[in-house]
C-alpha positions as CSV (number, residue, x, y, z in Angstrom):
1,M,-4.7,89.9,-20.9
2,I,-5.8,86.2,-20.9
3,P,-5.8,84.8,-17.3
4,L,-3.1,82.2,-16.6
5,R,-5.6,79.4,-15.9
6,K,-7.0,79.8,-19.4
7,R,-3.6,79.5,-21.0
8,L,-2.5,76.3,-19.2
9,S,-3.3,72.7,-20.0
10,F,-3.8,70.1,-17.2
11,A,-5.0,66.6,-16.5
12,L,-7.3,65.7,-13.5
13,R,-6.4,62.1,-12.6
14,G,-8.6,59.6,-11.0
15,G,-11.5,61.8,-9.8
16,R,-15.1,60.8,-9.5
17,V,-16.6,62.5,-12.6
18,I,-20.3,63.4,-12.1
19,D,-22.3,64.9,-14.9
20,P,-26.0,64.5,-14.4
21,A,-26.9,66.0,-17.8
22,N,-25.1,63.2,-19.5
23,N,-25.8,60.5,-16.9
24,V,-22.1,60.1,-16.0
25,D,-20.9,59.0,-12.6
26,T,-17.5,57.2,-12.8
27,I,-13.9,57.3,-11.8
28,T,-11.8,58.6,-14.7
29,D,-9.5,61.3,-16.0
30,V,-10.4,64.7,-17.4
31,F,-8.2,66.7,-19.7
32,V,-8.4,70.5,-20.0
33,Q,-6.7,72.7,-22.5
34,R,-6.8,76.5,-22.4
35,G,-10.0,76.5,-20.2
36,N,-11.9,73.9,-22.3
37,I,-12.5,70.2,-21.5
38,V,-10.9,68.3,-24.5
39,G,-11.1,64.8,-23.3
40,I,-12.7,62.5,-20.7
41,G,-11.1,59.1,-20.0
42,T,-8.6,59.3,-22.9
43,A,-6.4,62.3,-23.7
44,P,-6.7,63.7,-27.3
45,E,-3.8,63.2,-29.7
46,N,-0.9,65.5,-29.1
47,F,-2.3,66.6,-25.7
48,S,0.4,67.8,-23.3
49,A,-0.4,68.7,-19.7
50,D,1.4,71.6,-18.0
51,H,0.2,70.0,-14.7
52,D,-1.0,66.6,-13.6
53,I,-3.5,67.0,-10.7
54,D,-4.3,64.0,-8.4
55,A,-8.1,64.1,-8.1
56,R,-8.4,60.8,-6.3
57,G,-11.1,61.0,-3.6
58,R,-12.4,64.2,-5.1
59,I,-15.5,65.0,-7.2
60,V,-15.1,66.5,-10.6
61,C,-18.3,68.0,-11.9
62,P,-19.7,70.8,-13.9
63,G,-19.4,74.2,-12.2
64,L,-21.9,74.8,-9.4
65,V,-24.4,77.7,-9.5
66,D,-25.1,79.9,-6.4
67,L,-28.6,81.3,-6.8
68,S,-28.3,83.8,-4.0
69,A,-24.9,85.2,-3.4
70,R,-25.0,88.6,-1.8
71,L,-22.2,90.6,-3.4
72,R,-20.8,93.7,-1.7
73,E,-19.9,95.4,-4.9
74,P,-21.1,97.8,-6.0
75,G,-21.5,100.0,-2.9
76,L,-19.7,98.1,-0.1
77,E,-16.2,97.6,-1.7
78,H,-14.6,98.1,1.7
79,K,-16.0,94.7,2.7
80,A,-15.3,92.8,-0.5
81,T,-15.2,93.2,-4.3
82,I,-16.5,91.3,-7.2
83,E,-12.9,90.2,-7.9
84,S,-12.4,88.8,-4.4
85,E,-15.8,87.2,-4.1
86,T,-15.8,85.6,-7.6
87,R,-12.2,84.3,-6.9
88,A,-13.5,82.7,-3.7
89,A,-16.5,81.3,-5.5
90,A,-14.3,79.7,-8.2
91,A,-12.0,78.2,-5.6
92,A,-15.1,76.4,-4.1
93,G,-16.2,75.1,-7.5
94,I,-18.9,77.7,-8.1
95,T,-18.6,79.0,-11.6
96,T,-21.8,81.0,-11.8
97,V,-23.1,83.5,-9.2
98,C,-26.6,85.0,-9.2
99,C,-26.5,88.4,-7.7
100,P,-29.8,89.7,-6.1
101,P,-30.7,93.3,-6.7
102,D,-30.1,94.8,-3.2
103,T,-26.6,96.2,-4.1
104,Y,-25.8,99.9,-3.7
105,P,-27.0,101.3,-6.1
106,I,-29.9,98.9,-6.5
107,I,-30.0,96.9,-9.7
108,D,-33.1,98.7,-11.1
109,T,-31.5,100.3,-14.2
110,P,-29.4,98.9,-17.1
111,A,-26.5,101.0,-16.1
112,V,-26.0,99.1,-12.9
113,V,-26.2,95.8,-14.8
114,E,-23.6,97.0,-17.2
115,L,-21.3,98.0,-14.3
116,I,-21.5,94.6,-12.7
117,R,-20.9,92.9,-16.0
118,H,-17.8,95.1,-16.7
119,R,-16.3,94.4,-13.2
120,T,-17.0,90.6,-13.6
121,E,-15.2,90.5,-17.0
122,E,-12.3,92.4,-15.5
123,A,-12.0,89.8,-12.7
124,G,-12.4,86.8,-14.9
125,Y,-12.9,84.2,-12.2
126,A,-16.6,83.3,-12.2
127,R,-19.7,84.4,-14.2
128,V,-22.0,86.8,-12.4
129,V,-25.7,87.0,-13.6
130,T,-27.9,89.6,-12.2
131,L,-31.4,89.7,-10.9
132,G,-33.1,93.0,-11.7
133,A,-35.3,94.7,-9.1
134,L,-39.0,93.9,-9.3
135,T,-39.9,97.4,-8.1
136,Q,-38.1,100.7,-8.3
137,G,-35.7,101.1,-5.4
138,L,-37.1,97.8,-4.0
139,A,-39.7,100.0,-2.4
140,G,-42.7,97.8,-3.5
141,E,-44.6,100.6,-5.2
142,R,-43.6,101.3,-8.8
143,L,-42.6,98.7,-11.3
144,T,-39.2,98.7,-13.0
145,E,-38.6,98.7,-16.7
146,V,-38.5,95.0,-17.2
147,A,-37.8,95.1,-20.9
148,A,-34.7,97.3,-20.4
149,L,-33.4,95.1,-17.6
150,K,-33.9,92.0,-19.7
151,Q,-32.1,93.6,-22.7
152,A,-29.3,94.6,-20.4
153,G,-28.8,91.0,-19.4
154,C,-30.8,90.3,-16.2
155,C,-31.8,86.6,-15.9
156,G,-34.8,87.3,-13.6
157,L,-36.4,89.7,-11.2
158,S,-36.6,89.9,-7.4
159,N,-37.5,92.3,-4.6
160,A,-34.6,90.8,-2.6
161,L,-35.5,90.4,1.1
162,L,-37.9,93.3,1.1
163,P,-41.6,92.5,1.2
164,L,-44.2,93.2,-1.4
165,T,-47.0,94.1,1.0
166,N,-49.3,95.5,-1.7
167,T,-50.7,92.5,-3.4
168,L,-52.0,94.5,-6.3
169,V,-48.5,95.8,-7.1
170,Q,-47.3,92.2,-6.8
171,R,-49.9,91.0,-9.2
172,R,-49.0,93.7,-11.7
173,A,-45.3,92.9,-11.3
174,F,-45.9,89.2,-12.0
175,E,-48.0,90.0,-15.1
176,Y,-45.3,92.3,-16.3
177,A,-42.5,89.7,-15.7
178,A,-44.6,87.0,-17.4
179,T,-45.0,89.2,-20.5
180,F,-41.2,89.1,-21.0
181,D,-40.8,85.5,-19.8
182,M,-38.7,86.7,-16.8
183,P,-38.7,84.4,-13.8
184,V,-39.3,86.0,-10.4
185,F,-37.2,85.0,-7.4
186,L,-39.3,85.2,-4.2
187,H,-38.4,85.4,-0.5
188,P,-41.8,84.3,1.0
189,E,-42.3,85.9,4.4
190,D,-45.3,87.7,5.7
191,Y,-43.8,91.0,7.0
192,W,-46.3,91.5,9.8
193,L,-46.3,87.9,11.1
194,A,-42.5,87.8,11.0
195,N,-42.5,91.0,13.1
196,G,-38.7,91.4,13.0
197,G,-38.0,87.9,14.4
198,C,-34.8,86.1,14.1
199,A,-35.5,82.5,15.2
200,H,-38.1,79.8,14.6
201,E,-41.0,80.0,17.0
202,G,-40.7,77.3,19.6
203,A,-39.2,76.3,22.9
204,V,-35.6,77.2,22.0
205,A,-36.5,80.7,21.0
206,T,-38.6,81.2,24.1
207,R,-35.9,79.8,26.4
208,M,-33.2,82.1,24.8
209,G,-35.5,85.1,24.8
210,L,-35.2,85.5,21.0
211,P,-38.0,87.2,18.9
212,A,-39.6,84.4,17.1
213,I,-41.0,83.9,13.6
214,P,-44.0,81.5,13.3
215,A,-44.1,79.0,10.5
216,A,-47.3,80.7,9.3
217,A,-45.2,83.7,8.3
218,E,-43.7,81.6,5.5
219,T,-46.7,79.5,4.6
220,A,-49.1,82.4,4.4
221,A,-46.7,84.2,2.0
222,V,-46.3,81.0,-0.1
223,A,-50.1,80.6,-0.3
224,R,-50.5,84.2,-1.6
225,D,-47.6,83.9,-4.0
226,L,-48.8,80.6,-5.4
227,A,-52.3,82.1,-6.0
228,L,-50.8,85.0,-7.9
229,I,-48.4,82.7,-9.9
230,E,-51.4,80.6,-11.0
231,Q,-53.3,83.8,-11.9
232,T,-50.5,85.4,-13.9
233,G,-48.6,82.4,-15.3
234,V,-45.3,83.8,-14.3
235,R,-42.3,81.5,-13.8
236,A,-41.1,81.6,-10.1
237,H,-38.4,80.4,-7.8
238,F,-38.9,80.3,-4.1
239,C,-35.7,81.1,-2.2
240,R,-34.6,79.4,1.0
241,L,-37.8,77.8,2.2
242,T,-37.5,76.8,5.8
243,T,-40.7,74.9,6.7
244,A,-41.8,71.4,5.6
245,R,-45.3,72.7,5.0
246,A,-44.1,75.4,2.5
247,V,-42.2,72.8,0.6
248,Q,-45.3,70.6,0.4
249,M,-47.4,73.5,-0.8
250,V,-44.9,74.3,-3.6
251,A,-44.6,70.6,-4.6
252,R,-48.3,70.3,-5.1
């Protein structure tokens, strides 16, 4: 069954249209027919809107992409489902959601990728792309079958929030990913320096009695990752950097 929103035609009136790819930033109208934009500024001939939407004071832009949305399905459907979470994403203007591999089961086989794709197509709200596990079971020991994960539709690889403490395994994983031109998504944090902390190391953490994480926990991991990226030629994305120093290191 075709979702209702893909059967309707509507006009967005007077919104601020921002489209960086086409260097557009202007106040104008947008016309949508059966899920497709059919006109900007001027409606096409014979266009008839089922709804006129007042978009004044609003931004109209291409759908946003969430690069790290932690989905509960599969495995934790009692908390949320792909249907409920993609519906919420679409309501917020997010049309593509990137799902890390730490679902239950972990995304380390094509079967799990196919399950998520099937559930996403059933829901029909937002597109979900998957990150395959960099190592089997995210255990940081044995590499996954990257070719099979790519063929199944994974857009990249990640070890989620779990550390790759064995740098030889990390190097081999980067080399394997580079062979198939698969980007790796990295959560740079030195496991031992972080030591289970939950707050930035400083006066506030000390005053509140919180276990602290020094900035070096991130910068040390970024330095290691950058060295291996240069060595292997893999494409990489650093997720959620929290220190200015780490940002400067990546920028260089």
